[in-house]
PADO-717970 format. One line per field, with one value per residue: x, z, y of N, C-alpha, C in turn; residue in one letter; residue number from 0. Coordinates in steps of 0.1 Angstrom, whole numbers, plus 5000, padded with zeros to 4 digits. Layout:
BEGIN
nX: (X,...)
nZ: (Z,...)
nY: (Y,...)
caX: (X,...)
caZ: (Z,...)
caY: (Y,...)
cX: (X,...)
cZ: (Z,...)
cY: (Y,...)
setor: (A,...)
vexti: (NUM,...)
This chain:
BEGIN
nX: (9472,9494,9510,9531,9542,9564,9598,9606,9631,9649,9645,9623,9588,9554,9520,9494,9459,9433,9425,9397,9387,9391,9384,9357,9370,9395,9414,9434,9447,9460,9485,9515,9547,9574,9594,9620,9612,9585,9576,9585,9570,9545,9545,9548,9524,9506,9500,9502,9517,9499,9492,9483,9503,9507,9486,9479,9498,9484,9474,9470,9450,9436,9405,9393,9427,9453,9474,9503,9514,9545,9550,9528,9530,9522,9536,9532,9531,9541,9558,9576,9588,9602,9619,9635,9650,9667,9672,9678,9698,9699,9700,9705,9698,9717,9710,9692,9681,9678,9659,9636,9632,9627,9603,9586,9586,9584,9559,9527,9502,9470,9473,9477,9495,9518,9521,9544,9560,9585,9590,9583,9602,9626,9621,9620,9645,9660,9652,9663,9690,9692,9689,9665,9648,9646,9658,9651,9668,9666,9685,9695,9722,9742,9722,9696,9666,9643,9626,9619,9608,9607,9599,9614,9606,9611,9598,9583,9575,9570,9557,9561,9564,9568,9586,9590,9610,9611,9595,9581,9601,9597,9580,9595,9615,9599,9591,9616,9623,9603,9610,9635,9626,9611,9631,9643,9626,9604,9571,9550,9539,9530,9508,9491,9467,9442,9452,9449,9472,9489,9472,9474,9496,9487,9482,9460,9429,9425,9407,9411,9416,9426,9449,9463,9468,9485,9505,9516,9526,9545,9563,9574,9586,9613,9645,9649,9663,9686,9705,9724,9711,9728,9727,9730,9704,9688,9669,9660,9642,9608)
nZ: (9297,9282,9251,9261,9281,9306,9302,9319,9341,9353,9380,9385,9391,9381,9388,9379,9369,9390,9385,9385,9376,9349,9315,9304,9290,9301,9298,9312,9307,9282,9259,9269,9273,9265,9284,9307,9334,9332,9321,9341,9363,9353,9352,9379,9389,9377,9351,9315,9283,9252,9219,9186,9157,9149,9166,9197,9227,9245,9278,9297,9321,9325,9334,9335,9345,9327,9337,9347,9369,9379,9395,9388,9362,9332,9313,9282,9269,9243,9239,9260,9252,9229,9241,9256,9236,9231,9211,9207,9216,9244,9255,9276,9275,9255,9229,9229,9214,9189,9194,9202,9179,9160,9171,9163,9136,9126,9110,9125,9128,9119,9124,9111,9113,9135,9169,9179,9178,9165,9187,9209,9206,9210,9236,9253,9248,9261,9287,9289,9288,9312,9329,9335,9316,9299,9278,9264,9243,9216,9199,9169,9163,9155,9146,9153,9162,9176,9204,9233,9252,9281,9312,9344,9377,9412,9422,9400,9367,9337,9309,9274,9245,9220,9195,9166,9144,9135,9138,9170,9184,9199,9218,9231,9242,9259,9278,9289,9300,9319,9337,9345,9358,9379,9393,9403,9421,9413,9415,9398,9365,9343,9318,9306,9285,9275,9257,9236,9231,9254,9274,9272,9286,9312,9320,9333,9338,9362,9387,9385,9409,9425,9410,9414,9441,9443,9427,9442,9464,9451,9441,9465,9474,9469,9460,9429,9402,9387,9357,9334,9329,9337,9342,9327,9308,9306,9297,9323,9331,9338)
nY: (8081,8102,8114,8126,8112,8103,8089,8060,8050,8020,8019,8035,8039,8033,8037,8017,8019,8006,7971,7966,7989,7989,7980,7957,7937,7938,7958,7982,8005,8029,8039,8057,8042,8018,8017,8007,8010,8013,7988,7970,7980,7974,7945,7938,7945,7928,7934,7936,7945,7946,7948,7958,7965,7999,8007,8025,8017,7991,7982,7954,7936,7910,7891,7859,7848,7832,7806,7787,7763,7753,7730,7715,7709,7692,7667,7656,7622,7616,7638,7635,7611,7620,7639,7622,7610,7630,7651,7678,7707,7728,7762,7790,7825,7832,7840,7861,7885,7874,7854,7868,7883,7862,7852,7872,7869,7842,7824,7815,7790,7799,7826,7858,7879,7897,7906,7916,7943,7967,7984,7968,7947,7962,7972,7949,7938,7957,7952,7926,7932,7945,7924,7913,7901,7870,7843,7811,7789,7767,7744,7728,7711,7737,7754,7776,7766,7769,7785,7806,7834,7856,7873,7874,7878,7879,7849,7843,7837,7854,7845,7853,7849,7823,7804,7782,7765,7739,7707,7704,7718,7742,7732,7713,7729,7745,7726,7719,7744,7746,7726,7736,7760,7749,7736,7758,7768,7783,7796,7802,7805,7830,7829,7845,7847,7823,7795,7766,7752,7756,7747,7720,7713,7715,7741,7766,7785,7810,7830,7865,7879,7858,7853,7877,7877,7854,7863,7884,7869,7853,7872,7880,7858,7852,7866,7884,7868,7883,7892,7872,7840,7811,7784,7754,7741,7710,7681,7660,7641,7634)
caX: (9486,9495,9522,9542,9544,9579,9606,9609,9643,9645,9641,9611,9576,9541,9508,9483,9446,9429,9419,9382,9383,9394,9372,9353,9380,9407,9423,9435,9454,9464,9495,9527,9559,9579,9606,9622,9604,9571,9574,9586,9558,9533,9545,9546,9509,9498,9496,9511,9513,9495,9485,9486,9511,9499,9477,9486,9501,9473,9479,9459,9450,9423,9399,9403,9441,9458,9486,9507,9522,9555,9548,9517,9532,9520,9544,9526,9539,9548,9569,9586,9596,9611,9630,9645,9659,9677,9675,9682,9706,9692,9708,9698,9703,9728,9706,9679,9676,9674,9647,9624,9630,9620,9589,9578,9587,9580,9544,9520,9489,9458,9477,9481,9506,9524,9520,9558,9565,9599,9591,9582,9615,9636,9618,9624,9660,9665,9650,9672,9703,9692,9689,9652,9642,9654,9654,9656,9671,9667,9694,9698,9735,9744,9711,9686,9653,9631,9629,9609,9613,9598,9604,9614,9606,9608,9597,9572,9580,9560,9559,9557,9561,9577,9586,9596,9613,9610,9585,9583,9613,9593,9574,9606,9621,9590,9592,9629,9622,9594,9619,9644,9619,9607,9643,9647,9616,9594,9558,9539,9542,9519,9506,9483,9454,9440,9455,9448,9485,9494,9463,9478,9506,9481,9479,9446,9424,9421,9402,9421,9420,9435,9462,9471,9473,9496,9516,9522,9533,9556,9573,9580,9592,9627,9651,9649,9676,9689,9717,9723,9709,9739,9725,9727,9692,9686,9659,9665,9632,9595)
caZ: (9295,9271,9244,9268,9292,9308,9301,9333,9343,9359,9394,9386,9391,9377,9394,9370,9375,9396,9375,9385,9369,9335,9306,9306,9284,9310,9295,9323,9303,9268,9257,9276,9265,9269,9291,9317,9346,9328,9320,9354,9370,9348,9356,9394,9392,9370,9339,9304,9271,9241,9210,9172,9151,9145,9177,9209,9236,9254,9290,9301,9334,9323,9343,9343,9340,9323,9344,9348,9381,9375,9402,9383,9348,9326,9302,9273,9267,9231,9240,9269,9244,9221,9250,9260,9225,9233,9197,9207,9226,9250,9261,9282,9274,9246,9217,9232,9203,9178,9198,9201,9164,9154,9176,9155,9122,9122,9110,9133,9122,9123,9127,9099,9116,9148,9178,9184,9170,9168,9200,9218,9206,9217,9251,9260,9247,9272,9299,9289,9291,9326,9336,9339,9306,9296,9267,9263,9229,9212,9188,9162,9160,9158,9141,9162,9156,9185,9216,9239,9261,9291,9323,9357,9389,9423,9418,9390,9353,9328,9295,9264,9232,9216,9181,9163,9130,9131,9146,9184,9190,9210,9229,9239,9249,9270,9288,9296,9308,9331,9346,9351,9368,9391,9401,9409,9431,9408,9419,9389,9351,9338,9304,9302,9280,9272,9244,9236,9232,9268,9282,9271,9296,9324,9323,9336,9341,9376,9388,9386,9423,9429,9403,9420,9454,9440,9422,9454,9472,9443,9441,9478,9477,9467,9452,9414,9397,9376,9350,9325,9335,9331,9345,9314,9310,9298,9302,9331,9334,9342)
caY: (8083,8111,8113,8132,8103,8103,8076,8055,8041,8007,8021,8043,8031,8039,8030,8015,8019,7993,7963,7967,8002,7988,7976,7943,7928,7938,7969,7991,8018,8030,8049,8055,8038,8005,8020,7996,8012,8010,7974,7964,7984,7966,7931,7936,7947,7919,7941,7933,7952,7937,7957,7956,7975,8011,8011,8028,8006,7987,7975,7944,7928,7904,7882,7852,7848,7818,7804,7773,7761,7744,7717,7708,7708,7679,7664,7646,7611,7617,7648,7629,7602,7629,7645,7612,7608,7641,7656,7692,7713,7740,7772,7802,7838,7834,7846,7868,7893,7865,7847,7877,7886,7850,7851,7881,7866,7829,7823,7806,7786,7807,7840,7865,7888,7896,7918,7920,7955,7971,7989,7956,7941,7970,7973,7936,7937,7965,7944,7916,7938,7948,7912,7908,7892,7858,7834,7797,7787,7753,7743,7715,7715,7752,7761,7780,7761,7772,7792,7814,7845,7861,7881,7868,7887,7871,7835,7843,7839,7859,7840,7862,7843,7813,7801,7769,7763,7725,7701,7701,7725,7751,7724,7707,7740,7749,7715,7720,7756,7743,7718,7745,7769,7741,7733,7771,7772,7792,7792,7804,7810,7837,7826,7856,7844,7809,7788,7752,7746,7755,7739,7706,7712,7717,7755,7767,7798,7813,7843,7876,7882,7847,7855,7888,7872,7845,7871,7891,7859,7849,7883,7881,7845,7852,7877,7883,7863,7892,7888,7861,7827,7803,7770,7747,7733,7698,7672,7650,7632,7641)
cX: (9488,9508,9534,9547,9560,9585,9610,9621,9639,9641,9629,9599,9564,9530,9497,9470,9442,9422,9404,9378,9386,9381,9369,9363,9393,9417,9423,9443,9458,9475,9507,9538,9563,9592,9608,9613,9589,9568,9575,9574,9546,9533,9543,9532,9500,9493,9507,9507,9509,9487,9490,9495,9502,9489,9485,9488,9489,9479,9467,9461,9436,9418,9390,9417,9445,9472,9490,9516,9532,9554,9537,9518,9530,9528,9538,9536,9547,9560,9580,9594,9606,9622,9640,9654,9669,9681,9681,9692,9699,9702,9700,9706,9715,9724,9693,9673,9671,9661,9635,9621,9623,9606,9580,9577,9583,9565,9539,9506,9478,9461,9482,9493,9511,9521,9534,9563,9580,9601,9591,9596,9625,9633,9622,9639,9666,9664,9660,9686,9704,9691,9676,9645,9651,9649,9659,9657,9672,9675,9694,9712,9738,9732,9700,9672,9641,9636,9617,9616,9603,9606,9603,9615,9603,9609,9585,9579,9568,9563,9554,9554,9571,9577,9593,9598,9613,9600,9590,9594,9608,9587,9585,9613,9612,9591,9605,9629,9614,9602,9629,9638,9615,9619,9647,9637,9606,9580,9548,9545,9529,9519,9496,9469,9454,9445,9454,9462,9490,9485,9467,9489,9501,9480,9464,9442,9421,9415,9413,9425,9429,9449,9470,9476,9485,9508,9523,9531,9546,9567,9580,9587,9607,9632,9650,9663,9680,9703,9714,9721,9719,9737,9722,9715,9693,9675,9665,9655,9620,9594)
cZ: (9282,9263,9250,9280,9294,9306,9315,9333,9351,9374,9396,9385,9387,9383,9384,9377,9381,9385,9374,9378,9354,9327,9310,9301,9292,9306,9306,9319,9288,9267,9265,9267,9271,9276,9302,9329,9344,9328,9333,9363,9366,9354,9371,9398,9384,9356,9328,9292,9260,9231,9196,9167,9146,9155,9188,9218,9245,9265,9295,9315,9334,9334,9335,9337,9338,9329,9344,9361,9378,9382,9396,9367,9343,9314,9293,9270,9254,9232,9250,9261,9235,9230,9254,9249,9224,9219,9197,9218,9231,9257,9266,9279,9265,9233,9218,9220,9192,9181,9197,9187,9158,9159,9168,9141,9117,9122,9120,9127,9128,9126,9114,9101,9130,9156,9183,9174,9173,9182,9211,9218,9213,9232,9258,9259,9258,9285,9301,9293,9306,9335,9341,9329,9302,9284,9269,9248,9227,9199,9182,9157,9164,9152,9152,9156,9165,9197,9221,9248,9271,9302,9336,9368,9401,9419,9409,9376,9344,9314,9285,9251,9229,9200,9178,9148,9125,9141,9161,9191,9201,9221,9238,9247,9261,9281,9296,9305,9321,9341,9353,9361,9380,9399,9408,9419,9426,9411,9409,9376,9347,9323,9298,9298,9275,9258,9246,9238,9246,9277,9282,9282,9310,9329,9324,9339,9356,9377,9390,9400,9429,9423,9410,9434,9452,9435,9433,9462,9464,9442,9454,9482,9476,9459,9437,9410,9384,9370,9341,9333,9328,9334,9332,9315,9301,9304,9310,9336,9339,9357)
cY: (8091,8107,8118,8124,8102,8089,8072,8046,8029,8008,8030,8034,8040,8031,8029,8016,8006,7984,7964,7980,8001,7984,7961,7933,7928,7949,7979,8004,8017,8041,8046,8050,8024,8007,8009,7998,8010,7996,7967,7968,7976,7952,7929,7939,7938,7924,7937,7941,7942,7946,7954,7967,7987,8016,8017,8016,8003,7979,7967,7938,7921,7894,7873,7854,7834,7816,7789,7773,7750,7730,7709,7706,7693,7677,7653,7634,7612,7627,7642,7619,7609,7634,7634,7608,7619,7647,7670,7696,7726,7749,7783,7815,7840,7841,7854,7876,7884,7858,7856,7881,7874,7849,7861,7877,7853,7828,7813,7802,7794,7822,7846,7875,7886,7908,7923,7931,7957,7976,7978,7950,7949,7971,7960,7934,7945,7958,7933,7921,7942,7936,7907,7899,7882,7850,7820,7794,7772,7752,7728,7717,7729,7760,7764,7776,7763,7780,7800,7824,7849,7869,7874,7878,7878,7856,7833,7845,7843,7855,7850,7856,7832,7811,7788,7769,7748,7719,7699,7709,7734,7743,7718,7718,7745,7739,7716,7733,7753,7735,7727,7754,7761,7739,7746,7776,7782,7787,7793,7809,7817,7835,7836,7852,7830,7806,7773,7746,7745,7747,7724,7703,7714,7732,7756,7782,7799,7827,7854,7879,7871,7849,7866,7885,7863,7853,7878,7881,7855,7860,7884,7868,7843,7863,7874,7879,7871,7887,7876,7848,7817,7788,7763,7738,7720,7689,7661,7640,7640,7641)
setor: (M,S,G,E,F,P,W,L,G,P,D,D,R,F,R,F,P,R,P,E,D,G,T,A,E,G,I,V,G,A,G,G,N,L,S,P,G,M,L,L,S,A,Y,T,Q,G,V,F,P,W,Y,A,P,G,E,P,I,L,W,W,N,P,D,P,R,F,V,L,F,P,D,E,F,H,L,P,R,R,L,E,R,L,L,R,R,D,P,F,V,Y,R,L,D,T,R,F,P,D,V,I,T,A,C,G,E,V,P,R,P,G,Q,D,G,T,W,I,T,D,D,I,R,D,G,Y,I,R,L,H,E,L,G,Y,A,H,S,L,E,V,F,D,G,E,D,L,V,G,G,L,Y,G,V,A,L,G,R,V,F,F,G,E,S,M,F,S,R,C,D,D,A,S,K,A,G,F,A,V,L,M,Q,H,L,R,S,R,G,Y,A,M,V,D,C,Q,V,Y,T,D,H,L,A,R,F,N,A,C,E,I,P,R,N,D,F,L,A,R,L,A,N,G,L,A,A,G,P,T,E,R,G,R,W,I,H,P,P,R,F,T,G,S)
vexti: (0,1,2,3,4,5,6,7,8,9,10,11,12,13,14,15,16,17,18,19,20,21,22,23,24,25,26,27,28,29,30,31,32,33,34,35,36,37,38,39,40,41,42,43,44,45,46,47,48,49,50,51,52,53,54,55,56,57,58,59,60,61,62,63,64,65,66,67,68,69,70,71,72,73,74,75,76,77,78,79,80,81,82,83,84,85,86,87,88,89,90,91,92,93,94,95,96,97,98,99,100,101,102,103,104,105,106,107,108,109,110,111,112,113,114,115,116,117,118,119,120,121,122,123,124,125,126,127,128,129,130,131,132,133,134,135,136,137,138,139,140,141,142,143,144,145,146,147,148,149,150,151,152,153,154,155,156,157,158,159,160,161,162,163,164,165,166,167,168,169,170,171,172,173,174,175,176,177,178,179,180,181,182,183,184,185,186,187,188,189,190,191,192,193,194,195,196,197,198,199,200,201,202,203,204,205,206,207,208,209,210,211,212,213,214,215,216,217,218,219,220,221,222,223,224,225,226,227,228,229,230,231,232,233,234,235,236,237)
């Protein structure tokens, strides 16, 4: 992909190289841009962007793939007790730009920086404005204390990042989102690469070929729920 790569509108598509033709780490392309058509092309083919500031855009389709099935979501007991106390208010798609900005700014243990560049932020805000990217926000009163964002296509949710400004806010938001996705018939959440944090919720690694087959089924399982998600989420029980 050269520096002259065209800007793709939401109805344009690009065909990525076959995953088996990528690197051993799972990189299938470099360069291009974060236009709506490019991002939507990537997700429908199991590809996602991930790169450091100052580097060219790297496009990944790793093997294995880290996923979570909403029907198999595990809610730890301590988090369930917290949710039953109902300390937070949860909203959908009311503060998307603030959520993605916070995901790039709030420090995480063991991480010195962020992969959420200005281009990433702008690209996903465009997807949000087109109705494909969504955020779940966690409030303490009117203070935004946690949240996460991702992309929804068919009956697959592609999780991107989360943040927390107080203990357990992002975990609580993630649990409420999983309950919401399960109620809407979502078949799979793409978590991309392994983390101990998500493994505690029963996320697991599966072979790339299995992921791509499940992705195809999930994309065909129902129409994409475009536009602002307005169903007010709350914890109603595990």
